[in-house]
N, C-alpha and C positions, 0 to 999 in steps of 0.2 A: 415626355412633354415638358415644356418650360413656361411658367406663368409670365405673361406679358403685361397683364393689367392688374394692378393691385386693388382696383375698385371692387367693393362687395356687391355693387349693383350690376356690374357687367364683368364677367370673368372671361378672359381670352388667353388661350394657351397655344404656343407654337408646338406642333407635334411632328415627329419623324418616325419612320418605321418601314416595315416591309409588308407588301400585300402579296398573297399567294392565291393563285387560281389554278384549279385542276379541271380540265375538260376531258370527258370520255365520250366517244361516239361509238355506237354499236349498230351493226347491220346484221340481221338474221333474215335469211331468205330460204324459201322452200319452192323448188321448181316443180310444176306439175308435169311438164314435158321434159324429156332428157335433153340436156345441153352438152354437146361433145366437149370433153375435157374438164367439165365442171361437175363436182359431186352434187347429188340432189339437194342435201341440206348445206347451206353456206353460212358461216359465221365469221365476221370480220369485226375487229375492234381496234381502236386507236386512242391513245391517251397523250395529252400534251399538258405540260406544266408551265406556269408563268410566275416568275419572281420579279417583283418591281419594288424599287425603293420609292418611298412617298414622303412628301412634306406637306404640311397644311396648318390650318387653324381650327380650333374647337373652343366651345365655351357656351355660356348662357347669359341671358340678360333678364334681370328681375323686373316684373311689371307691377309689382305691388299686390297686396291682398293674397299672397301665396302663389301667384301665377308667375311663370317664367317661360322664356323662349330659348330652347337649346338649339345649337347649330354646329355643324362640322363641314369643312370643305378641305379637300386635298388633291394633289396632282402627283404624278410619278411616271417613271419609265424604267425599263430594264429589259426583261424578256419580251415585253410588249413595246410597241413604239411609243405609246402614250396611254395613260389611264387617269381618270379623275372621278371624284365622288363628291356629292353634295347632299346634305341632310338639313332639314329644318323642321321645327315642331312647336308644340305648346305643351306645357306641363303644369302640374299643381303640386305644391309641397304639403304633405300631411305630417302629423306628428310622428308616424311610424316610418315615413320615407317619402318618395316621390313617385308620381305616375305621369306618363307623357304619351302623346300620340304625335306622329309626324309623317314625313314623306322622304324617301331616299332614292337617289339616282346614282348608279355606278356604271361607268362606261369604259370600254377598252378600244383602242385603235391598235390592231395587231399588224404584223408584217404582211406584206402583200404576197408572200410566197406560198400561202396556204389557201384552202378553200373558203375560209371565213376571215374577213378583214376587220369587221366591226361587231362588237357585242355591247349590249346595253341591258341593264336590269333596273327596273323601277317598281316602287310600290310603297304601301303604307307600312309604318313601323309603330308598334305598341311596346312600351317598356315600363318596368316597375323597378325601383331601387329601394332596398330596405336599409334603414339605419338602426344600428344596435351597438 
């Protein structure tokens, strides 16, 4: 990362890096009736890995009275056609460190030659950082 904003009230960093995603699909089947040419128990698995270069912004803005708003947004591409991520939250500075809660969304637009072309993951985030 590289600091873009020298202000202590709002910190903004440019970030660059790599995002890695490994997907594994497994199919286990047991046929009750005999299927010609197919053994009764069937096990098939497939693994696909995605490496994407990403660029984005991260930082936080101080609200006063120890409260702050952390954020992160990035975009990228590589093995996938397009990927992006966004995170926002609210946190509190304690003497021993910081605690925060937020929400994150991560999405992938994959190439159309596979059975899955879009993936999205969303959900809450809880974090604690200790200072020593």
